[in-house]
C-alpha positions in Angstrom: 130.3 145.0 177.4 130.5 141.3 176.4 131.3 139.8 179.8 132.1 140.4 183.4 133.9 138.6 186.2 131.7 136.7 188.7 132.3 134.2 191.4 135.5 132.9 193.0 138.7 132.1 191.2 139.4 128.3 191.1 142.7 128.4 189.2 145.6 130.8 188.8 146.5 129.4 185.4 144.2 131.0 182.9 143.4 133.8 180.5 140.8 136.5 181.1 139.7 138.4 178.1 136.6 139.8 176.5 136.7 142.3 173.7 133.5 143.7 172.5 132.8 144.2 168.8 132.1 142.0 165.8 132.0 138.2 166.1 135.1 136.7 164.4 132.8 135.0 161.8 131.2 138.3 160.6 133.8 138.9 158.0 134.1 135.4 156.4 132.2 133.3 154.0 128.5 132.5 154.3 127.6 128.9 154.2 124.4 129.0 152.3 126.2 127.6 149.2 127.7 124.9 151.2 124.4 123.7 152.6 122.9 123.8 149.1 125.5 121.4 147.7 125.9 119.0 150.6 125.4 116.0 148.3 128.5 116.8 146.2 131.2 114.1 146.0 134.7 114.1 144.7 136.3 112.0 142.0 136.8 109.1 144.4 133.1 109.2 145.6 133.9 110.9 149.0 131.7 113.7 150.3 132.9 117.2 149.9 131.0 119.0 152.7 130.3 118.1 156.3 126.7 117.5 157.2 125.5 119.4 160.2 123.7 117.2 162.6 120.7 118.7 164.3 121.7 118.4 167.9 119.4 121.1 169.3 117.2 118.4 170.9 120.2 116.7 172.4 121.4 119.7 174.2 118.0 121.2 174.8 115.5 118.3 174.9 111.8 118.8 175.7 111.7 115.5 177.4 114.2 112.9 178.7 113.9 109.2 179.5 116.3 107.9 182.2 116.5 104.2 181.6 117.7 102.4 184.7 116.8 105.3 187.0 117.2 104.8 190.7 116.7 106.5 194.0 117.9 103.7 196.1 120.4 104.6 198.9 124.0 103.8 197.9 123.3 102.7 194.3 125.5 104.2 191.6 122.6 105.2 189.4 121.0 107.2 192.2 123.4 110.1 192.0 123.3 110.1 188.2 119.5 110.2 188.2 119.5 113.0 190.6 121.9 115.1 188.5 119.9 114.4 185.4 116.7 115.6 187.1 118.4 118.8 188.2 119.8 119.4 184.7 116.4 118.7 183.1 114.8 121.3 185.4 117.4 123.9 184.4 116.9 123.3 180.6 113.1 123.0 180.9 112.8 119.3 180.1 110.4 116.8 181.5 111.9 113.6 183.0 110.5 110.1 182.7 112.2 107.4 184.8 112.3 104.0 183.3 112.7 100.9 185.5 111.0 97.5 185.3 110.3 97.1 189.0 109.8 100.6 190.4 106.6 102.6 190.6 108.3 105.9 191.0 111.8 107.4 191.3 112.4 110.7 193.3 108.6 111.2 193.3 108.3 110.9 189.5 106.1 108.2 188.0 108.2 105.4 186.6 107.4 103.2 183.5 108.7 99.7 183.0 110.1 100.1 179.5 110.6 102.8 176.8 107.6 101.4 174.9 105.3 102.7 177.6 106.6 106.3 177.8 103.7 108.7 178.0 105.0 111.0 175.3 107.5 111.2 172.5 111.0 111.7 174.0 114.0 113.5 172.6 116.8 112.0 174.6 117.2 108.7 176.4 120.0 108.3 179.0 120.9 104.6 179.3 122.1 103.7 182.8 122.5 100.0 181.9 125.5 97.8 181.6 124.6 96.6 178.0 122.8 99.2 175.9 122.6 97.0 172.8 119.2 95.3 173.6 117.6 98.7 174.0 118.5 100.3 170.6 115.6 98.8 168.6 113.3 99.8 171.4 114.5 103.3 171.2 113.9 103.4 167.5 110.4 102.0 167.9 109.7 104.7 170.4 111.0 107.3 167.9 113.7 108.5 170.4 116.2 110.6 168.4 119.2 110.7 170.8 120.7 108.4 173.4 123.7 108.5 175.8 125.5 105.3 176.9 127.7 105.5 179.9 128.6 101.8 179.8 132.3 100.8 179.5 134.0 97.6 178.4 134.1 98.4 174.7 137.0 99.3 172.3 139.0 100.8 175.2 139.5 97.3 176.6 140.9 95.5 173.5 139.9 93.3 170.6 136.8 91.7 172.2 135.5 95.1 173.3 136.1 96.5 169.8 133.9 93.8 168.4 131.2 94.6 170.9 131.4 98.3 170.0 131.1 97.5 166.3 127.9 95.6 167.0 126.6 98.5 169.0 127.5 101.0 166.2 125.8 98.8 163.6 122.6 98.6 165.6 122.5 102.3 166.1 123.0 102.9 162.4 120.2 100.5 161.5 117.9 102.1 164.1 118.6 105.7 163.0 119.2 106.7 166.6 122.1 109.1 167.3 124.3 107.8 170.2 126.8 109.6 172.4 129.3 107.1 173.8 129.8 104.4 175.0 132.3 105.1 177.8 131.2 108.7 178.2 130.1 110.6 181.3 127.8 113.3 182.7 129.8 116.3 181.4 127.1 117.2 178.8 124.7 117.7 181.8 126.9 120.1 183.9 125.6 123.3 185.3 126.4 126.1 182.8 126.2 129.6 184.1 123.6 131.7 182.3 124.7 135.1 183.7 127.7 135.5 181.5 127.7 137.4 178.2 129.8 137.5 175.0 130.9 134.8 172.6 131.2 131.4 174.3 133.6 128.5 174.2 132.1 125.1 173.2 134.0 122.2 174.6 134.6 118.7 173.1 136.5 116.1 175.1 137.1 112.4 174.8 138.3 112.3 178.4 136.0 114.2 180.7 138.5 115.2 183.3 140.7 116.8 180.7 138.0 119.3 179.9 137.6 120.3 183.5 140.2 123.2 183.4 138.4 124.8 180.5 135.0 124.3 182.1 136.1 126.1 185.2 136.8 129.2 183.2 133.2 130.1 184.0 134.4 131.0 187.5 136.5 133.7 185.8 133.6 135.1 183.9 134.3 133.3 180.6 131.2 131.9 179.1 130.8 128.2 178.1 127.9 127.1 176.0 128.2 123.4 175.5 130.3 120.4 176.6 130.3 117.2 174.4 132.1 114.3 176.1 132.4 112.0 173.1 133.9 108.9 174.8 134.4 106.0 172.4 132.5 107.6 169.5 130.6 104.6 168.3 128.3 107.0 166.6 128.4 110.7 167.3 132.1 111.9 167.0 134.2 115.0 167.5 133.6 116.0 163.9 129.8 116.0 164.4 130.1 118.4 167.3 132.6 120.7 165.5 130.2 121.1 162.6 127.3 121.8 164.9 129.1 124.2 167.1 130.5 126.1 164.1 126.9 127.0 163.1 125.9 128.2 166.6 125.8 132.0 166.7 126.8 132.1 170.4 130.0 130.0 169.9 133.2 132.1 169.5 135.7 129.2 169.7 135.7 125.4 169.9 138.1 123.8 172.3 138.9 120.1 171.9 140.7 117.4 173.8 141.2 114.6 171.2 142.8 111.3 171.9 142.0 109.7 168.6 140.0 110.6 165.5 137.3 108.2 164.4 137.5 109.2 160.8 140.1 111.6 159.3 138.0 112.7 156.4 135.0 113.6 158.6 137.3 115.6 160.9 138.7 117.6 158.0 135.2 118.3 156.6 134.2 119.6 160.0 137.3 121.7 160.3 136.6 123.1 156.8 133.1 124.1 157.8 134.5 125.9 160.9 137.1 127.6 158.7 134.4 128.8 156.3 132.5 130.3 159.2 135.6 131.8 160.8 135.2 129.9 164.0 138.5 128.9 165.5 139.1 125.3 166.5 141.8 124.8 169.2 142.8 121.3 170.0 145.0 119.3 172.3 145.7 116.1 170.3 147.6 113.4 172.2 149.7 110.8 170.5 152.8 112.8 169.6 154.9 110.0 171.1 154.6 106.3 170.8 153.8 106.1 174.5 151.1 108.8 174.2 149.6 107.0 171.2 149.5 103.7 173.0 147.8 105.2 176.1 145.3 107.0 174.0 144.4 103.8 172.2 143.9 102.0 175.5 141.6 104.8 176.7 139.3 105.2 173.7 140.2 102.4 171.4 140.9 104.6 168.3 143.6 105.1 165.8 145.8 108.0 166.6 147.3 108.1 163.1 150.8 109.1 162.2 151.3 112.2 164.2 153.1 114.1 161.5 150.1 113.6 159.2 147.6 114.6 161.9 149.7 117.8 162.6 149.8 118.7 158.9 146.1 118.0 158.3 145.2 120.2 161.3 147.4 123.0 160.1 146.0 122.6 156.5 142.5 123.4 157.7 143.3 126.0 160.3 142.9 123.9 163.5 145.2 125.3 166.1 147.1 122.6 167.9 148.3 123.2 171.4 150.2 121.0 173.8 148.8 121.7 177.2 145.4 122.2 178.9 146.6 125.6 180.1 147.3 126.6 176.5 143.9 125.2 175.5 142.3 127.5 178.1 144.3 130.6 177.2 144.2 130.3 173.4 140.5 129.3 173.2 139.6 132.3 175.4 141.6 134.8 173.5 140.2 133.6 170.1 136.7 133.4 171.3 136.6 136.9 172.7 139.1 139.1 170.9 138.0 141.0 167.8 139.7 140.9 164.4 143.2 142.6 164.5 143.5 146.0 162.9 147.2 145.5 162.3 149.8 142.7 162.7 152.4 144.6 164.6 153.1 143.6 168.2 154.7 146.0 170.7 156.2 144.9 174.0 155.8 147.6 176.7 157.4 147.1 180.1 158.7 148.9 183.2 162.0 146.9 183.0 164.5 146.7 180.2 165.3 143.1 181.1 161.7 142.0 181.2 161.1 143.7 177.8 164.2 142.1 176.2 163.3 138.7 177.6 159.7 138.8 176.3 160.8 140.3 173.0 163.2 137.3 172.5 160.4 134.9 173.1 158.0 136.8 170.8 160.5 137.0 168.0 161.4 133.3 168.3 157.7 132.5 167.9 157.5 134.6 164.7 155.5 137.4 166.1 155.9 140.6 164.0 157.7 143.2 166.1 158.1 146.3 164.0 160.6 148.9 164.9 158.7 152.1 165.8 159.3 155.0 163.6 161.8 157.8 164.6 158.8 160.1 165.0 157.0 157.8 167.3 160.2 157.2 169.3 160.6 161.0 169.6 157.0 161.2 170.9 157.6 158.6 173.5 160.8 160.2 174.6 158.7 163.2 175.7 157.9 161.1 178.8 160.7 158.5 178.8 164.4 159.4 179.4 166.5 159.5 176.2 168.9 156.8 177.4 166.1 154.2 177.4 165.2 152.3 174.2 161.7 152.8 172.9 162.2 151.3 169.4 160.3 148.0 170.4 160.3 146.8 173.0 159.5 150.0 174.8 161.3 150.4 178.2 159.6 153.2 180.2 162.1 152.9 183.1 159.4 152.4 185.7 158.7 155.9 187.0 156.4 157.2 184.3 153.8 154.5 184.9 153.2 155.9 188.4 151.7 159.2 187.2 149.9 160.8 184.3 152.6 159.9 181.9 151.7 156.2 182.0 148.4 156.6 180.1 150.0 159.0 177.6 152.6 156.3 176.7 150.0 153.6 176.2 147.8 155.8 174.0 150.8 156.9 171.9 151.8 153.3 171.2 148.3 152.3 170.3 147.9 155.2 168.0 150.6 153.8 165.7 148.7 152.4 162.7 151.2 149.5 162.4 150.5 148.3 165.9 147.7 145.8 166.4 148.7 144.2 169.7 150.2 145.7 172.9 151.7 143.3 175.4 152.7 144.4 178.8 154.5 141.8 181.0 154.3 142.7 184.7 156.7 140.2 186.3 155.5 140.9 189.9 153.5 143.4 192.0 155.3 146.6 192.8 152.6 148.9 194.3 151.6 151.5 193.8 153.4 151.5 190.4 151.9 148.2 189.2 148.4 149.2 190.5 148.5 152.4 188.4 149.9 150.5 185.4 147.2 147.9 185.5 144.4 150.5 185.8 145.9 152.5 182.9 146.0 149.4 180.7 142.3 148.6 181.5 141.2 152.2 180.8 143.1 152.3 177.6 141.6 148.9 176.5 138.1 150.4 176.9 139.0 153.2 174.5 140.7 151.2 171.7 139.8 148.6 169.2 143.2 147.0 169.5 144.2 144.1 171.7 145.9 144.7 175.0 147.5 141.7 176.7 148.9 141.6 180.2 151.1 138.9 181.7 150.8 138.9 185.5 153.8 137.1 186.6 153.3 137.0 190.4 153.0 133.4 191.6 150.8 134.6 194.4 147.8 135.9 192.4 146.1 137.5 195.3 147.0 141.1 194.5 144.1 143.5 194.0 145.7 144.8 190.8 145.4 141.3 189.4 142.2 140.0 191.0 140.1 143.1 190.8 141.5 145.4 188.2 142.7 143.0 185.5 140.3 140.2 186.0 137.5 142.7 186.4 138.1 144.0 182.9 136.2 142.7 180.0 138.7 144.1 177.5 142.2 143.1 178.6 143.6 139.6 178.0 145.3 138.5 181.2 147.8 135.6 181.2 149.9 134.1 183.9 152.9 132.9 181.8 155.0 134.5 179.0 154.8 131.3 176.9 151.1 131.1 176.9 150.7 134.7 176.0 153.1 134.4 173.1 151.5 131.2 171.7 148.0 132.6 172.1 148.8 135.9 170.3 150.6 133.9 167.6 147.5 131.8 167.1 145.2 134.8 167.2 147.1 136.5 164.3 147.5 133.3 162.4 143.8 132.4 162.7 142.6 135.7 161.3 145.1 135.6 158.4 144.0 132.1 157.6 140.3 132.7 157.6 140.5 136.1 155.8 141.9 134.4 152.8 140.4 131.0 153.2 139.3 129.2 150.1 138.1 125.7 150.8 140.1 123.1 148.9 137.0 120.9 148.7 135.4 123.6 146.5 138.1 122.9 143.8 138.4 119.1 144.3 137.9 117.2 141.0 134.4 115.7 140.6 135.1 113.7 137.4 138.2 111.7 136.3 140.7 113.2 134.0 141.9 111.7 130.7 145.1 110.9 132.6 143.2 108.6 134.9 142.0 106.3 132.1 145.6 106.0 130.8 147.0 105.4 134.3 144.4 102.8 135.4 145.3 100.6 132.4 148.9 100.5 133.8 147.9 99.4 137.3 148.6 95.8 138.5 146.5 95.0 141.6 148.6 93.8 144.5 151.9 94.3 142.6 154.8 96.6 142.7 155.5 98.1 139.3 159.0 98.2 137.8 160.7 101.5 137.5 159.9 101.5 133.8 156.2 100.9 134.4 156.1 103.4 137.3 157.5 106.1 135.0 154.8 105.3 132.4 152.3 106.0 135.2 154.0 109.4 135.7 153.9 110.1 132.0 150.2 109.5 132.0 149.8 112.4 134.4 152.1 114.7 132.5 155.1 114.4 134.8 158.4 114.6 132.9 160.8 111.6 132.9 164.2 111.3 131.2 164.6 110.0 127.7 165.1 106.2 128.2 164.7 102.8 126.6 164.1 99.4 128.1 166.4 96.8 126.6 167.1 93.1 127.0 170.5 92.7 125.3 173.9 94.4 125.4 173.6 95.2 121.7 170.2 96.8 122.2 171.7 98.8 125.1 174.4 100.2 122.8 171.8 101.2 120.2 169.6 102.8 122.9 172.5 104.8 124.3 173.1 106.3 120.9 169.5 107.3 120.6 169.3 108.6 124.2 172.6 110.5 123.9 175.8 110.1 125.9 176.5 110.2 128.8 173.9 107.7 130.0 172.7 106.0 133.2 171.9 102.3 133.2 169.7 100.7 135.8 168.2 97.2 136.3 164.4 97.3 136.0 162.2 94.8 137.8 159.0 94.7 139.7 160.6 93.7 143.0 163.6 96.0 143.1 163.3 98.7 145.8 166.9 100.0 146.4 168.9 99.6 143.3 171.8 101.7 144.4 172.6 99.6 147.5 172.6 96.5 145.3 174.9 97.9 142.8 172.2 97.9 140.1 172.8 101.5 138.9 175.7 102.7 136.7 176.2 106.4 136.1 178.1 108.5 133.6 178.7 105.9 130.9 180.3 107.6 127.9 181.1 104.9 125.4 179.6 101.8 123.7 182.2 99.5 125.5 181.1 100.9 128.9 177.5 100.3 128.1 178.1 96.7 127.1 180.1 96.0 130.2 177.5 97.7 132.4 174.8 95.6 130.9 176.6 92.4 131.6 177.5 93.5 135.1 173.9 94.5 136.0 172.4 91.3 134.7 175.1 89.2 136.5 174.3 91.0 139.9 170.6 90.4 139.3 171.2 86.7 138.6 173.3 86.4 141.7 170.7 88.1 143.9 167.9 86.1 142.3 166.2 89.2 141.1 163.9 88.9 138.1 164.3 91.7 135.6 162.1 92.9 132.9 165.1 94.5 131.3 167.7 97.2 131.7 166.9 100.9 131.4 169.2 103.1 129.4 168.5 106.6 130.5 169.4 110.2 129.8 171.8 111.5 132.4 170.4 114.6 134.1 172.6 116.8 136.3 172.8 120.3 137.8 169.7 120.3 140.0 168.3 119.7 143.5 167.2 116.2 144.3 163.7 116.1 145.8 161.3 113.4 146.8 157.6 113.5 146.0 155.3 110.7 147.0 152.0 109.2 148.0 151.3 107.0 151.0 148.1 105.7 152.5 147.4 107.0 156.1 145.1 104.9 158.3 143.0 107.9 159.2 143.1 110.3 156.2 143.7 108.0 153.3 146.1 109.1 150.5 148.6 111.7 151.6 151.2 113.6 149.6 154.7 114.1 150.8 157.5 116.4 149.4 161.0 116.8 150.8 164.7 116.7 150.1 165.5 113.5 148.2 168.3 111.3 147.0 170.0 108.5 148.8 169.9 110.4 152.2 166.2 110.9 152.2 165.7 108.5 155.2 168.6 110.2 157.1 167.5 113.8 156.5 163.8 113.2 157.0 163.1 116.7 155.8 159.6 116.4 154.5 156.2 118.1 154.5 152.8 116.4 154.3 149.4 117.4 153.0 146.1 115.6 152.7 144.4 116.0 149.3 142.6 117.9 148.0 144.8 121.0 148.2 145.7 123.9 145.9 148.8 125.7 144.8 149.0 127.8 147.9 149.3 124.7 150.1 151.8 123.1 147.8 154.1 126.2 148.1 153.5 126.2 151.8 154.8 122.6 152.0 158.1 123.8 150.4 158.4 126.6 152.9 158.2 124.1 155.8 161.3 122.2 154.6 164.5 122.9 156.6 166.5 122.7 153.3 164.2 124.9 151.3 167.0 127.4 150.8 168.6 124.9 148.4 165.8 125.7 145.9 166.7 129.4 146.1 170.3 128.8 144.8 173.3 128.5 147.1 176.9 129.5 146.8 176.3 131.6 143.6 174.2 128.9 142.0 171.0 129.7 140.1 167.6 129.4 141.7 165.7 126.2 140.9 162.4 125.8 139.0 160.1 125.9 142.0 157.1 126.4 139.8 157.8 123.1 138.1 158.2 121.4 141.4 154.9 122.8 142.6 153.3 121.5 139.4 154.6 118.0 140.0 153.3 118.1 143.5 149.8 119.0 142.2 149.9 116.4 139.5 150.9 113.7 142.1 148.0 115.0 144.3 145.7 114.4 141.3 147.0 110.9 141.0 146.3 110.3 144.7 142.8 111.5 144.4 141.9 109.7 141.2 143.6 106.4 141.8 142.6 106.4 145.4 142.6 103.0 147.0 144.2 101.5 143.9 147.6 103.2 144.6 149.1 102.0 147.8 152.4 103.9 147.5 154.2 106.2 145.0 157.8 107.3 145.5 159.5 109.7 143.0 163.1 109.8 144.2 164.9 111.6 143.1 162.9 114.3 141.3 165.6 116.5 139.9 164.5 120.1 140.0 166.5 122.0 137.4 167.4 125.7 137.3 164.5 128.1 136.8 162.8 127.7 133.5 164.1 124.2 132.9 161.5 122.1 134.7 161.8 119.0 136.9 162.5 115.4 135.9 161.5 112.2 137.7 164.8 110.2 137.6 163.4 107.2 139.5 160.0 106.0 140.6 158.5 103.3 142.6 154.8 102.5 142.6 152.9 99.8 144.6 149.3 98.9 143.6 146.7 97.7 146.0 
């Protein structure tokens, strides 16, 4: 038995679940090879693996210095000092108060400064308004870790950000690891040591936002650590994810994130957790402009473009949830429930309406709800009247759950090899029927390796069937809302699918530049936007197909070029500062004769002259038809660096905004997953009798563009291939237009 319920309930909005068996990480990759190659870097010089900071002596120090300790009546530091002394006693640490004018604090001998500490100290807690002058002293005393509660840093604006930069620089020089500033006492809370089973490790940038997860202990859910990261001048969310992922007692990591200090570090940490099979569940604020602004004012960090953040989290298996109640429920389920034996979800209820309602929500969320076989339905109809549907959802009609038939039904459903999860929504207490049903579910859960979830819908929450039977079970997942149950089960199945086939993209990231890189770099013009002709040369260097075309500077040359390219042709003005040629009338399509080409050349150059646009010539291009217009591009994200985008293209790209994003490096599987996220992906399958498009060629272009993003790195500010014409299957894809901006 991995856990039990103790204490008094403090909230009615939660999940209670413990399922004994293997830890989720048991079936995934070992990290020995990762640790052995931690020095590896990719082609742009960035690290490929997350270092794991040794935080054992932070969470379990042998000795603690409290700088600014006080026991004076009514002083703010007095309460903090008392809490730290109590915490140190619980973890077995010795406490050394530090104060320049006091002989002792709370009966403990006090020293005037850290230089006079009687022994080597693991952790210094700084109860001072300005910790900067203390940093060098901590280094001289060989103190490894420090906590700074002081505020007035990046959360206050530009001046505070400068002060935080000075603090961060001092910490880096000194070699001290700092938590904060603008943090709190959450790391030193009282953690219950009488609970068993895999634990939740908690990371929050706002202490109060972690309180609902922390109080899960009152429901018998084990918590092992709480890292309140504050402004993250040094230690950041990524450091704690990497550390917690290696802790054997941690079953899931729950995060409340306002802003990421460094996108790359976060992804490396998420990658480490994915390798270990440890789920990371996160509330990340900043989905809206208002949320992003409030987050910045609170912790002074970049929130990043939310679409990129969302895609990056999904790419590395981080489960993003919206509410703190979801954070509780999903983290608890993922920490405690064992690996699913099958994907199928069956909804079992005592009311047809309840079952149908829940099934609609489950199906909308993409939960697999297989129709039970005719043989299984016949078996269930031994105990359920024939007029009730038992295909899935299973409607038992109510009465069978009140006697011996109830357990028979549950066992019969769980015996189906295609069923991995049984969900029973109980919309309200109806004793003795609901009491017997709850007990049967608990008893069945003890006898099966499959997951049983119960939604107790009563708003009261005082019923014995709920408080004693369901919450007393270590094997049943109990929810209070339909929505949280559905999203948690969806995350549970997704996580195990993700980790079972996880292959780190960092393992396949290029270490050395390709021959294409050397060709492309010679074409770059620092600080300049390339002309379409030059941008297409850049694409050619990476093996991306472009139309037959020639750059000409006279009408006569245009006619000769058209003959070589082959009619019909497209003519376009080409210049380094032209972004939207179509809107300016600088594109002529479907030209079929020499006279049309001559006229088009004169018209294009006249428009350019009138608009004061400098041209490097006019492009005479092969006309490509019969395909789907896509856009593939590279942009620089403030947090994650180069990102790759693919979506529906053409002149309506800004209107449609149907795009998917990934952060390099990524492999073919992620490139195909990007296409699956597009609302218009069906166009690639062929519509209205048309042929399917060459998706393989499109994927290849995405991967080649990704290679450009990795190799050119900071030299390429922006790349936009629009349209990329994807032709029918077997015919490839052609970049009809391109824009590139160099840094």
